[in-house]
KEKETI-100265 format. One record per residue: residue number from 1; residue in three letters; x, y, z of N, C-alpha, C, O in turn. Coordinates in nm, 4 decimals, m for minus. Atoms other than C-alpha are relative to their C-alpha. Layout:
nr,rest,n.x,n.y,n.z,ca.x,ca.y,ca.z,c.x,c.y,c.z,o.x,o.y,o.z
NUM,ALA,X,Y,Z,X,Y,Z,X,Y,Z,X,Y,Z $
...
! end
This chain:
nr,rest,n.x,n.y,n.z,ca.x,ca.y,ca.z,c.x,c.y,c.z,o.x,o.y,o.z
1,UNK,0.0708,m0.1039,m0.0245,m0.4688,m2.1953,m3.1944,m0.0320,0.0248,0.1007,0.0029,0.1347,0.1440 $
2,UNK,0.0033,m0.0510,m0.1131,m0.5856,m2.2089,m2.8946,0.1187,0.0385,0.0960,0.0857,0.1009,0.1969 $
3,UNK,m0.1308,m0.0406,m0.0677,m0.1905,m2.1607,m2.7496,0.0119,0.1469,m0.0507,0.0449,0.2368,0.0265 $
4,UNK,m0.0017,m0.1178,0.0640,m0.2000,m1.8773,m2.9743,m0.0520,0.1070,0.0409,m0.0049,0.2181,0.0651 $
5,UNK,0.1137,m0.1470,m0.0824,m0.4805,m1.6721,m2.8445,0.0124,m0.0328,0.1423,m0.0253,0.0588,0.2155 $
6,UNK,m0.0641,m0.0291,m0.1407,m0.3602,m1.7845,m2.5000,0.1283,0.1042,0.0224,0.1466,0.1867,0.1119 $
7,UNK,m0.1449,m0.0750,m0.0214,m0.0361,m1.6272,m2.5279,m0.0061,0.1703,m0.0396,0.0629,0.2644,m0.0004 $
8,UNK,m0.0319,m0.1272,0.0295,m0.1334,m1.3382,m2.6992,m0.0970,0.0787,0.1154,m0.0721,0.1947,0.1483 $
9,UNK,0.0525,m0.0556,m0.1051,m0.3888,m1.2753,m2.4250,0.0788,0.0103,0.1475,0.0543,0.0867,0.2408 $
10,UNK,m0.1095,m0.0576,m0.1618,m0.1010,m1.3071,m2.1267,0.0715,0.1025,m0.0269,0.1315,0.1787,0.0490 $
11,UNK,m0.1505,m0.1393,0.0403,0.1107,m1.0669,m2.3206,m0.1050,0.1039,0.0370,m0.0726,0.1650,0.1388 $
12,UNK,0.0712,m0.1092,m0.0319,m0.2144,m0.8050,m2.3190,0.0199,0.0045,0.1357,0.0953,0.0917,0.1787 $
13,UNK,0.0541,m0.0310,m0.1169,m0.3143,m0.8651,m1.9712,0.1573,0.0451,0.0779,0.1683,0.1091,0.1825 $
14,UNK,m0.1474,m0.0043,m0.1020,0.0719,m0.8552,m1.8533,m0.0066,0.1608,m0.0409,0.0222,0.2324,0.0551 $
15,UNK,m0.0174,m0.1222,0.0309,0.0495,m0.4967,m2.0525,m0.0422,0.0513,0.0976,0.0252,0.1175,0.1766 $
16,UNK,0.0913,m0.0941,m0.0553,m0.2203,m0.3784,m1.8902,0.0392,m0.0152,0.1533,0.0072,0.0734,0.2326 $
17,UNK,m0.0425,m0.0117,m0.1402,m0.0788,m0.4790,m1.5615,0.1209,0.0739,0.0319,0.1271,0.1260,0.1433 $
18,UNK,m0.0707,m0.0722,m0.0023,0.2298,m0.3177,m1.6248,m0.0049,0.1935,0.0102,0.0705,0.2795,0.0557 $
19,UNK,0.0827,m0.1204,0.0540,0.0282,m0.0046,m1.7288,m0.0482,0.0906,0.1116,m0.0494,0.2109,0.1375 $
20,UNK,0.0687,m0.0627,m0.1364,m0.1450,m0.0154,m1.4035,0.0743,0.0506,0.1302,0.0465,0.1314,0.2188 $
21,UNK,m0.1032,m0.0488,m0.1543,0.1828,m0.0333,m1.1580,0.0249,0.1559,0.0304,0.0360,0.2008,0.1445 $
22,UNK,m0.0379,m0.1537,m0.0543,0.2513,0.3368,m1.1667,m0.1157,0.0470,0.0678,m0.1059,0.0920,0.1819 $
23,UNK,0.1458,m0.0568,m0.0734,m0.1279,0.4339,m1.0904,0.0118,m0.0487,0.1115,0.0200,0.0342,0.2021 $
24,UNK,0.0409,0.0613,m0.1324,m0.1517,0.1875,m0.8101,0.1075,0.0984,0.0828,0.0680,0.1707,0.1743 $
25,UNK,m0.0957,m0.0507,m0.1148,0.1918,0.3314,m0.6545,m0.0302,0.1370,0.0314,m0.0452,0.1779,0.1465 $
26,UNK,0.0476,m0.1422,m0.0311,0.1032,0.6978,m0.7203,m0.1365,0.0199,0.0778,m0.1401,0.1287,0.1353 $
27,UNK,0.1049,0.0234,m0.1224,m0.2434,0.6218,m0.5053,0.0329,m0.0329,0.1096,m0.0339,0.0022,0.2068 $
28,UNK,m0.0334,0.0257,m0.1450,m0.0523,0.4783,m0.2369,0.1440,0.1210,0.0386,0.1726,0.1474,0.1554 $
29,UNK,m0.0238,m0.1076,m0.0584,0.1999,0.7743,m0.2722,m0.0739,0.1226,0.0662,m0.0291,0.1944,0.1557 $
30,UNK,0.0698,m0.1233,m0.0602,m0.0753,1.0299,m0.2130,m0.0889,m0.0090,0.0975,m0.1237,0.0936,0.1560 $
31,UNK,0.0738,0.0319,m0.1193,m0.2901,0.8647,0.0382,0.0945,m0.0865,0.1355,0.0504,m0.1039,0.2492 $
32,UNK,m0.0326,0.0870,m0.1380,m0.0698,0.6607,0.2773,0.1448,0.0274,m0.0010,0.1787,0.0308,0.1172 $
33,UNK,m0.1405,m0.0677,m0.0316,0.3239,0.7782,0.2271,m0.0040,0.0618,0.1000,0.0372,0.0236,0.2095 $
34,UNK,m0.0434,m0.0969,m0.1322,0.2910,1.0852,0.4224,0.0171,m0.0608,0.1529,0.0944,m0.0064,0.2317 $
35,UNK,0.0561,0.0152,m0.1158,0.1720,0.8888,0.7287,0.0878,m0.1628,0.0311,0.1191,m0.2088,0.1409 $
36,UNK,m0.0351,0.1676,0.0202,0.3132,0.5106,0.6316,0.1002,m0.0182,m0.0702,0.0984,m0.1340,m0.1119 $
37,UNK,m0.1181,m0.0202,0.0966,0.6340,0.5776,0.4239,0.0759,0.0059,0.0788,0.0690,0.0154,0.2014 $
38,UNK,m0.1385,0.0244,m0.0670,0.9665,0.5507,0.4665,0.0828,0.1703,m0.0242,0.0657,0.2338,m0.1282 $
39,UNK,m0.0414,m0.0710,m0.0334,1.1638,0.8350,0.5727,0.1822,0.0078,0.0014,0.2482,m0.0083,0.1040 $
40,UNK,m0.1517,0.0183,0.0460,1.5506,0.8498,0.4051,0.0714,0.0718,0.1464,0.0101,0.1549,0.2134 $
41,UNK,m0.0637,m0.0743,m0.0835,1.8217,0.9480,0.6682,m0.0078,0.0592,0.1545,0.1132,0.0763,0.1695 $
42,UNK,m0.0002,m0.0334,m0.1277,1.7806,1.0653,1.0220,m0.0889,0.1175,0.0200,m0.0245,0.2008,0.0837 $
43,UNK,0.1212,m0.1212,0.0795,1.4885,1.3337,0.9445,m0.0889,m0.0686,0.1351,m0.1228,m0.1857,0.1524 $
44,UNK,0.0861,m0.0064,m0.0675,1.2872,1.4125,1.2478,0.0583,m0.0864,0.1181,0.0063,m0.1956,0.1410 $
45,UNK,m0.0382,0.0427,m0.1136,1.4964,1.3308,1.5602,0.1246,m0.1656,0.0038,0.1681,m0.2364,0.0946 $
46,UNK,m0.0801,0.1094,0.0056,1.7155,1.0571,1.4161,m0.0737,m0.1546,m0.0068,m0.0271,m0.2668,0.0130 $
47,UNK,0.0879,0.1632,m0.0043,1.4358,0.7801,1.3814,0.0330,m0.0809,m0.1457,0.0365,m0.2015,m0.1699 $
48,UNK,m0.0183,0.0574,0.1356,1.5062,0.7410,1.0277,m0.1250,m0.0410,m0.0572,m0.2146,0.0430,m0.0653 $
49,UNK,0.1188,0.1019,0.0751,1.2399,0.4586,0.8468,m0.1077,0.0510,0.0773,m0.2051,0.1011,0.0211 $
50,UNK,0.1300,m0.0260,m0.0882,1.0117,0.5265,1.1536,m0.0537,0.1384,0.0276,m0.1451,0.1586,0.1076 $
51,UNK,0.0627,m0.1075,m0.0429,0.9686,0.8870,1.1400,m0.1144,0.0456,m0.0330,m0.1330,0.1602,0.0081 $
52,UNK,0.1265,m0.0501,0.0652,0.6377,0.9347,0.9796,m0.1356,m0.0743,0.1232,m0.1348,m0.1931,0.1555 $
53,UNK,0.1042,0.0113,m0.1008,0.3309,0.9145,1.2360,m0.0194,m0.1922,0.0097,0.0080,m0.2719,0.0994 $
54,UNK,0.0617,0.1203,0.0147,0.1935,0.5855,1.1000,0.1335,m0.1327,0.0042,0.1218,m0.2455,0.0522 $
55,UNK,m0.1308,0.0989,0.0428,0.5421,0.3957,1.0153,0.0312,m0.0040,0.1979,0.0332,m0.1010,0.2737 $
56,UNK,m0.0383,0.0357,m0.1710,0.6312,0.5018,1.4120,m0.1087,m0.0551,0.0818,m0.0691,m0.0969,0.1906 $
57,UNK,0.1285,0.0957,m0.0822,0.2968,0.3418,1.5592,0.0136,m0.1241,m0.0094,0.0225,m0.2065,0.0817 $
58,UNK,0.0012,0.1441,0.0583,0.3115,0.0549,1.3556,0.1830,m0.0770,0.1178,0.1735,m0.1648,0.2036 $
59,UNK,m0.1061,0.0156,m0.0860,0.7013,0.0149,1.5291,0.0175,m0.0072,0.1169,0.1047,m0.0748,0.1716 $
60,UNK,m0.0003,0.0280,m0.1578,0.6226,0.0618,1.8666,m0.1371,m0.1759,m0.0037,m0.1155,m0.2793,0.0595 $
61,UNK,0.0819,0.0822,m0.0090,0.2913,m0.1733,1.7892,0.0664,m0.1340,m0.0349,0.0555,m0.2208,0.0517 $
62,UNK,m0.0818,0.1373,0.0324,0.4942,m0.4706,1.6302,0.1405,m0.0036,0.0604,0.1995,m0.1113,0.0518 $
63,UNK,m0.1154,0.0591,m0.0710,0.8152,m0.4262,1.8244,0.0993,m0.0900,m0.0334,0.1498,m0.1767,0.0379 $
64,UNK,m0.0440,0.0706,0.1358,0.9853,m0.5540,1.5235,m0.0324,m0.1438,m0.0576,0.0219,m0.2000,m0.1527 $
65,UNK,0.0473,0.0846,0.0699,0.7851,m0.8361,1.4922,m0.0404,m0.0320,m0.1385,m0.0475,m0.1403,m0.1966 $
66,UNK,0.0526,0.0142,0.1303,0.6591,m0.7201,1.1717,0.0631,0.1431,m0.0692,0.1272,0.2197,0.0027 $
67,UNK,m0.0821,m0.0913,0.0703,0.7889,m0.4648,0.9338,m0.0771,0.1528,0.0200,m0.1811,0.1878,m0.0358 $
68,UNK,0.1149,m0.1300,0.0126,0.6664,m0.1148,1.0220,m0.0567,0.0927,m0.1209,m0.1696,0.1418,m0.1206 $
69,UNK,0.0102,m0.0726,0.1019,0.6865,0.0651,0.7055,m0.1097,m0.0967,m0.0902,m0.0569,m0.2065,m0.1084 $
70,UNK,0.0614,0.0533,0.0442,0.3704,m0.0772,0.5053,0.0441,m0.0568,m0.1633,m0.0222,m0.1456,m0.2168 $
71,UNK,m0.0428,0.0426,0.1225,0.5612,m0.1210,0.1598,0.0951,m0.1148,m0.0067,0.1458,m0.1699,m0.1043 $
72,UNK,m0.0931,0.1021,m0.0277,0.7642,m0.3667,0.3452,m0.0840,m0.1371,0.0395,m0.0335,m0.2468,0.0636 $
73,UNK,0.0669,0.1460,m0.0430,0.4882,m0.6202,0.4283,m0.0271,m0.0612,m0.1245,m0.0154,m0.0180,m0.2392 $
74,UNK,0.0308,0.0778,0.0849,0.3732,m0.9207,0.2846,m0.0993,m0.0654,0.0623,m0.1042,m0.1785,0.0139 $
75,UNK,0.0783,0.0586,m0.0297,0.1165,m1.0308,0.4571,m0.1260,0.0600,0.0476,m0.1981,0.0118,0.1350 $
76,UNK,0.1113,m0.0753,m0.0109,m0.1432,m0.7732,0.4429,m0.1256,m0.0413,m0.1030,m0.1207,m0.0492,m0.2258 $
77,UNK,0.1221,0.0586,0.1286,m0.5019,m0.8963,0.2978,m0.1172,0.1044,m0.0332,m0.1483,0.2041,0.0319 $
78,UNK,0.0496,m0.1260,0.0851,m0.7030,m0.6957,0.1079,m0.1765,0.0386,0.0993,m0.2494,0.1331,0.0690 $
79,UNK,0.0993,m0.0598,m0.0567,m1.0089,m0.6987,0.3792,0.0465,0.0836,0.1120,m0.0228,0.1746,0.1574 $
80,UNK,m0.0528,m0.0654,m0.1007,m0.7751,m0.5844,0.6437,0.0234,0.1371,m0.0243,m0.0028,0.2283,0.0541 $
81,UNK,0.0178,m0.1469,0.0313,m0.7043,m0.2871,0.4432,m0.0835,0.0660,0.0108,m0.0965,0.1494,0.1003 $
82,UNK,0.1456,m0.0550,0.0211,m1.0089,m0.1880,0.3448,m0.0437,0.0291,0.1223,m0.0664,0.1486,0.1410 $
83,UNK,0.0538,m0.0306,m0.1052,m1.1316,m0.2260,0.6922,0.0578,0.0712,0.0931,m0.0033,0.1126,0.1916 $
84,UNK,m0.0763,m0.1051,m0.0762,m0.8554,m0.0254,0.8361,m0.0292,0.1676,m0.0560,m0.0670,0.2599,0.0162 $
85,UNK,0.0338,m0.1049,0.0326,m0.8819,0.2564,0.5625,m0.1565,0.0506,0.0462,m0.1794,0.1412,0.1263 $
86,UNK,0.1491,m0.0334,m0.1075,m1.2852,0.2610,0.6473,m0.0622,0.0282,0.1314,m0.1601,0.0992,0.1543 $
87,UNK,0.0247,m0.0123,m0.1578,m1.3094,0.2439,1.0068,0.1088,0.0642,0.0960,0.0899,0.1005,0.2121 $
88,UNK,m0.0985,m0.0629,m0.1180,m0.9825,0.3774,1.1469,0.0712,m0.0948,0.0527,0.0617,m0.2122,0.0169 $
89,UNK,m0.0648,0.0997,m0.1290,m0.7806,0.2178,1.4044,0.0900,0.0468,0.0697,0.1897,0.1025,0.0238 $
90,UNK,m0.1391,m0.1129,m0.0913,m0.5770,0.3598,1.6906,m0.0182,0.1194,m0.0500,m0.1289,0.1710,m0.0660 $
91,UNK,m0.0278,m0.1833,0.0394,m0.4852,0.7015,1.5802,m0.0467,0.0219,m0.1457,m0.0975,0.1274,m0.1837 $
92,UNK,0.0613,m0.0492,0.1069,m0.5695,0.6531,1.2407,m0.1852,0.0197,m0.0388,m0.2738,m0.0609,m0.0103 $
93,UNK,0.1261,m0.0244,0.0296,m0.8933,0.8098,1.1115,m0.0537,m0.0624,m0.0953,0.0192,m0.0953,m0.1889 $
94,UNK,0.0709,0.0155,0.1332,m1.1700,0.6955,0.8793,0.0328,0.0448,m0.0849,0.1100,0.1385,m0.0647 $
95,UNK,m0.0409,m0.0402,0.1194,m1.1216,0.7555,0.5612,m0.1486,m0.0039,m0.0726,m0.1824,m0.1217,m0.0840 $
96,UNK,0.1270,m0.0003,0.0878,m1.4921,0.8378,0.3506,0.0684,m0.0389,m0.1191,0.1883,m0.0378,m0.1467 $
97,UNK,0.0121,0.0308,0.1173,m1.5781,0.7194,0.0223,0.0593,0.1599,m0.0835,0.1300,0.1588,m0.1843 $
98,UNK,m0.0553,m0.1259,0.0889,m1.5063,1.1175,m0.0883,0.0982,0.0399,0.0355,0.1206,0.1522,m0.0098 $
99,UNK,m0.1313,m0.0144,0.0134,m1.1752,1.1199,0.0189,0.0843,m0.0670,m0.1106,0.1595,m0.0214,m0.1968 $
100,UNK,m0.0946,0.1082,0.0853,m1.0455,0.7898,m0.1353,m0.0935,m0.0840,m0.0520,m0.1446,m0.1788,0.0076 $
101,UNK,0.1276,0.1179,0.0705,m1.2920,0.6284,m0.3855,0.0643,m0.1254,0.0093,0.1774,m0.1657,0.0365 $
102,UNK,0.0216,0.1732,m0.0128,m1.3462,0.2869,m0.3912,0.1074,m0.0310,m0.1236,0.1776,m0.1317,m0.1141 $
103,UNK,m0.1141,0.0707,0.1028,m1.1147,0.2564,m0.7121,0.1141,0.0389,0.0796,0.1783,m0.0640,0.1006 $
104,UNK,m0.0702,m0.0685,m0.0401,m0.8689,0.4729,m0.5328,0.0487,m0.1285,0.1341,0.1617,m0.1745,0.1503 $
105,UNK,m0.0101,0.1053,m0.0903,m0.8824,0.2199,m0.2618,0.0428,m0.1709,m0.0281,0.0992,m0.2553,0.0415 $
106,UNK,m0.0221,0.1452,0.0312,m0.8714,m0.0965,m0.4483,0.1681,m0.0023,m0.0692,0.2405,m0.1016,m0.0761 $
107,UNK,m0.1380,m0.0136,0.0884,m0.5337,0.0503,m0.6506,0.0983,m0.0193,0.1161,0.1966,m0.0903,0.0951 $
108,UNK,m0.0648,0.0494,m0.1087,m0.3926,0.0550,m0.2685,0.0221,m0.1323,0.0447,0.1211,m0.1860,0.0944 $
109,UNK,m0.0059,0.1491,m0.0475,m0.4956,m0.2740,m0.2090,0.0786,m0.0637,m0.0788,0.1537,m0.1529,m0.0393 $
110,UNK,m0.0849,0.1244,0.0948,m0.3414,m0.4200,m0.5124,0.1574,0.0514,0.0479,0.2486,m0.0305,0.0592 $
111,UNK,m0.1656,m0.0101,0.0232,m0.0020,m0.2331,m0.4649,0.0549,m0.0407,0.1430,0.1775,m0.0479,0.1511 $
112,UNK,m0.0505,0.0272,m0.1033,0.0300,m0.3283,m0.1054,m0.0007,m0.1399,0.0305,0.0688,m0.1793,0.1241 $
113,UNK,0.0430,0.1063,0.0098,m0.1015,m0.6763,m0.1690,0.1057,m0.0847,m0.1278,0.1152,m0.2070,m0.1381 $
114,UNK,m0.0510,0.0469,0.1425,0.1076,m0.7324,m0.5040,0.0840,m0.1116,0.0195,0.1455,m0.1063,0.1261 $
115,UNK,m0.0956,0.1198,0.0016,0.3050,m1.0444,m0.5425,0.1865,0.0801,m0.0098,0.2385,0.1583,m0.0894 $
116,UNK,m0.1778,m0.0785,0.0281,0.7140,m0.9496,m0.4687,0.0982,m0.1428,0.0331,0.2209,m0.1363,0.0262 $
! end
């Protein structure tokens, strides 16, 4: 009996996660992708993927040691993401809770730290 209940709980949990995946991606696309996303093709002078301001800044900062596109990173920690979003870093401004809610920030964190 326990096995059946556990199996049903796992299926329900997986279903809820799959429903949330588009939501967390859409929050990232709205708030982060305009500066930290990827631009296909050689837009903005041929920089290609590194043409957006946040992505370009990270490309310069990491000099190839880490991917400049946030979606390609697998090393980001939730506390780091939260701290940078709320306090800013270098050219990135602070982001108030009235702009990006705690729920939206949690969705961004979930998206950037998702298993790949």
